[in-house]
C-alpha positions in Angstrom: 226.3 71.4 48.9 222.7 70.5 49.8 222.0 66.9 50.8 219.5 64.8 52.7 220.4 63.4 56.0 218.4 61.3 58.6 218.0 63.1 61.9 217.7 61.4 65.4 214.0 60.8 64.9 214.7 59.2 61.6 213.2 62.1 59.7 214.7 63.2 56.3 216.0 66.7 56.4 218.0 69.0 54.2 221.6 69.8 55.4 224.7 71.4 54.0 227.8 69.3 53.8 231.2 69.8 51.9 231.1 68.8 48.2 233.0 65.5 47.9 236.4 65.4 46.1 237.0 62.5 43.7 240.0 60.3 44.6 241.8 57.8 42.4 239.5 56.1 39.9 236.5 58.3 40.8 234.6 61.2 39.1 232.6 64.0 40.5 229.0 64.2 39.1 226.7 67.2 39.2 223.4 65.4 39.9 220.3 66.1 37.9 218.2 63.2 39.4 218.5 60.5 42.0 216.4 57.4 42.3 214.7 56.3 45.5 214.8 52.6 46.2 213.4 50.4 48.9 217.0 49.8 50.1 217.0 53.4 51.2 214.0 53.0 53.3 215.7 50.0 55.0 218.9 52.0 55.5 216.9 54.9 57.1 215.5 52.4 59.7 219.0 51.1 60.4 218.4 47.7 58.7 220.7 48.1 55.7 223.8 50.0 56.5 226.1 51.2 53.7 229.3 49.1 53.1 232.4 50.2 55.0 233.9 53.4 53.8 230.7 54.5 52.0 228.9 57.7 52.9 225.8 57.5 55.1 223.9 59.7 52.6 221.3 57.6 51.0 220.9 57.1 47.2 222.1 54.2 45.0 221.6 55.6 41.5 221.8 59.0 39.9 222.1 60.8 36.6 224.0 64.0 35.8 227.2 65.5 34.3 230.7 64.7 35.0 232.4 67.9 36.4 235.8 66.6 37.7 238.1 63.6 37.4 240.2 62.1 40.2 243.6 60.6 39.3 243.8 57.5 37.1 240.5 57.8 35.5 240.5 56.5 31.9 237.5 57.0 29.7 235.0 59.5 31.2 235.6 63.1 30.4 234.4 66.3 32.1 231.1 67.4 30.4 229.9 63.7 29.8 226.2 63.1 30.6 226.0 59.8 32.6 223.9 57.8 34.9 225.5 55.7 37.6 225.2 52.8 40.0 226.3 53.8 43.5 226.7 52.3 47.0 225.4 55.5 48.5 225.5 59.3 48.2 222.8 60.1 45.6 220.5 62.3 47.7 222.6 65.3 47.1 223.7 68.0 44.6 227.0 66.3 43.8 228.4 62.8 44.3 231.7 60.9 43.7 231.3 57.7 41.7 233.8 55.0 40.7 234.4 55.5 37.0 233.7 51.8 36.5 230.2 52.3 37.7 229.2 54.9 35.2 226.9 54.1 32.4 226.1 56.2 29.3 222.6 57.7 29.1 220.8 55.4 26.6 219.7 57.1 23.4 216.0 58.1 23.6 216.1 58.4 27.4 216.1 61.9 29.1 219.0 62.7 31.4 216.6 63.0 34.4 214.8 59.8 33.7 217.9 57.8 33.2 218.4 58.0 36.9 215.6 55.5 37.1 217.7 52.8 35.4 221.1 52.0 36.9 220.1 50.2 40.1 217.2 48.3 38.8 218.9 47.3 35.6 222.0 46.2 37.5 220.0 44.2 39.8 217.5 42.6 37.3 220.2 41.9 34.7 222.7 40.4 37.1 220.0 38.2 38.9 217.6 36.8 36.3 220.0 36.9 33.3 223.5 36.5 34.5 222.9 34.3 37.6 219.6 32.5 36.9 220.0 32.3 33.1 216.5 33.1 32.1 215.8 32.0 28.5 213.2 32.6 25.9 210.0 30.5 26.5 210.7 30.2 30.3 208.3 31.6 32.9 209.5 34.3 35.3 207.6 35.1 38.5 208.3 38.5 39.9 207.0 39.4 43.4 206.2 43.1 43.7 205.4 43.5 40.0 204.5 47.2 40.4 207.8 48.1 42.1 210.8 49.6 40.4 212.5 46.3 40.2 209.2 44.5 39.2 208.3 46.9 36.3 211.9 46.7 35.0 212.0 42.9 35.3 208.8 42.5 33.3 210.2 44.4 30.4 213.6 42.7 30.4 212.0 39.2 30.5 209.6 40.1 27.7 212.5 41.5 25.7 214.3 38.2 26.0 211.2 36.3 24.9 210.1 34.8 28.3 206.7 34.8 29.8 206.0 36.8 33.0 203.9 36.3 36.0 203.7 39.0 38.7 202.1 39.4 42.2 200.7 42.8 43.1 198.4 44.2 45.8 196.2 46.6 43.9 194.2 46.7 40.7 196.1 49.8 39.6 199.4 48.1 39.8 197.9 45.0 38.1 196.8 47.1 35.1 200.1 48.7 34.7 201.9 45.4 34.8 199.6 44.1 32.1 200.4 47.2 30.0 204.2 46.4 30.5 203.6 42.9 29.2 202.9 40.7 32.2 201.1 37.5 31.0 199.8 36.4 34.4 198.8 38.9 37.2 198.1 37.6 40.6 196.5 39.7 43.4 198.2 38.4 46.5 195.4 39.7 48.7 192.9 37.4 46.9 195.0 34.6 45.3 197.7 32.2 46.4 200.5 32.4 43.8 201.8 28.9 44.8 198.4 27.4 44.0 198.0 29.3 40.7 201.5 28.4 39.5 202.3 25.2 41.2 205.3 23.5 39.5 205.3 25.8 36.6 207.8 28.6 37.3 211.4 28.5 35.8 212.8 31.6 37.6 211.4 33.6 40.6 212.7 37.0 41.5 211.8 37.5 45.1 211.8 40.5 47.3 210.1 38.9 50.3 212.5 36.3 51.7 211.5 34.1 54.6 207.7 34.2 54.5 207.5 33.3 50.9 210.2 30.6 50.9 208.0 27.4 51.2 205.5 28.6 48.5 208.2 29.8 46.2 209.6 26.2 46.2 206.2 24.8 45.6 205.8 27.2 42.5 209.1 26.2 41.0 209.2 23.6 38.2 211.9 21.1 37.4 215.2 22.9 37.3 213.7 26.0 38.7 215.8 28.8 40.1 214.7 31.0 43.0 216.6 34.3 43.3 216.1 36.1 46.7 217.1 39.7 46.7 215.0 41.2 49.6 213.8 40.3 53.0 210.5 42.3 53.3 208.8 39.1 54.5 211.5 38.2 57.1 214.9 36.8 57.4 214.1 33.1 58.0 211.7 30.5 56.5 211.3 26.8 56.2 212.1 24.8 53.0 211.0 21.4 51.9 214.4 20.0 51.1 212.8 16.9 49.5 210.9 19.0 47.1 213.9 21.2 46.3 216.0 18.0 45.5 213.1 16.4 43.6 212.9 19.4 41.4 216.6 19.8 41.0 216.0 23.4 41.9 218.3 26.1 43.2 218.0 28.9 45.8 220.2 31.8 45.1 220.7 34.8 47.4 222.1 37.9 45.7 222.5 41.7 46.0 224.5 44.3 44.1 225.4 46.9 46.7 228.0 44.9 48.7 229.8 43.4 45.7 233.4 44.4 45.0 234.2 47.1 42.6 236.2 44.9 40.2 236.8 41.3 39.4 234.4 38.4 38.8 230.9 39.1 39.8 231.8 42.8 40.6 229.9 45.9 40.0 232.2 46.8 37.2 231.4 43.5 35.5 227.6 44.0 36.0 227.8 47.6 34.7 229.7 46.5 31.7 227.1 43.8 30.9 224.2 46.1 31.3 225.8 48.7 29.0 226.7 46.0 26.3 223.5 43.9 26.5 220.6 45.6 28.0 221.2 49.2 26.8 220.6 48.2 23.2 217.2 47.0 24.3 216.5 50.2 25.9 217.5 52.1 22.8 215.2 50.0 20.7 212.3 51.0 23.0 211.8 47.5 24.4 212.6 48.7 27.9 211.7 52.1 29.3 212.1 53.8 32.6 208.9 53.6 34.7 208.7 56.8 36.8 205.7 57.6 39.0 207.0 61.0 40.4 209.7 63.6 40.1 210.1 65.6 43.3 212.5 68.3 44.5 215.3 67.0 46.7 213.7 68.7 49.8 210.7 66.5 49.4 212.6 63.2 49.9 210.4 62.4 52.9 207.3 62.6 50.7 209.2 60.6 48.0 209.9 57.7 50.3 206.3 57.7 51.5 205.0 57.6 47.9 207.3 54.7 47.1 205.7 52.7 49.9 202.2 53.6 48.9 199.7 51.7 46.6 199.7 54.7 44.3 203.4 54.4 43.2 204.3 52.3 40.1 207.9 52.1 39.3 210.4 54.7 40.5 210.4 58.0 42.3 213.1 60.5 41.4 214.6 63.4 43.4 215.7 66.5 41.6 218.3 68.5 43.4 218.2 71.4 40.9 214.5 72.1 41.6 212.7 73.7 44.6 
């Protein structure tokens, strides 16, 4: 099968590798689309390796059709159209996926565009809802509002009745965030979010990490929850412990990729919660996939470049059946 690999100069190139074979508890999916995520860019640079035993092929979410079952698979059937959360392997024509990480394609969403949902939905729902407990009437601050995570988080929060503030770096992304329902839009090139929102925020979804840590704490209100899911701004930062204690605030570090397959806090638990609790919101039209481009698999290099650009809002998808 065709896949995308990283060569010695860290370029993305098409290669041929054997089609994987599903083992116990896995299914083989014929991929129609794969989502590009910032985690892929980090993996390409050697900064975010896959968990032990996971393929080096990038790609953390796909959509497609089940074409084979491994032993001990209960539920999915050959011919089912699905989307899936993965630890790796999506930039290809086929992929094996644990059956517990499959999700149905939500009604009203195309099979291709459903590939834009599993990773962002699992990340957003597990962080701001399951862990941070965002409630109606609270204020959520999302850093990187125009990203795949950001555009999804805006919609989830609004569907739950929360208010949303976002940080963005361009007017194009600012306008799209407003269209999705953001109540407050802050251009981080011109404004300081901590000054604008000092002491007001209930939950922060942060992709920046170290460099934003002091100002994130400043922005939190009493009982606030800071959820850090990325380190684009560095691995370390200083925090005013007195302010944290005074606000009775919490700092939470989370990711989805390295969680266990089953058990408390597992990928299977998250996928089940997303299917049960978020998919009905998608099917009601309150949450939709935000896709800025759909490109052939061979254009993965261009797709990753687009994801990093100011012109991309939401997700970029790769289509292995085109080109």
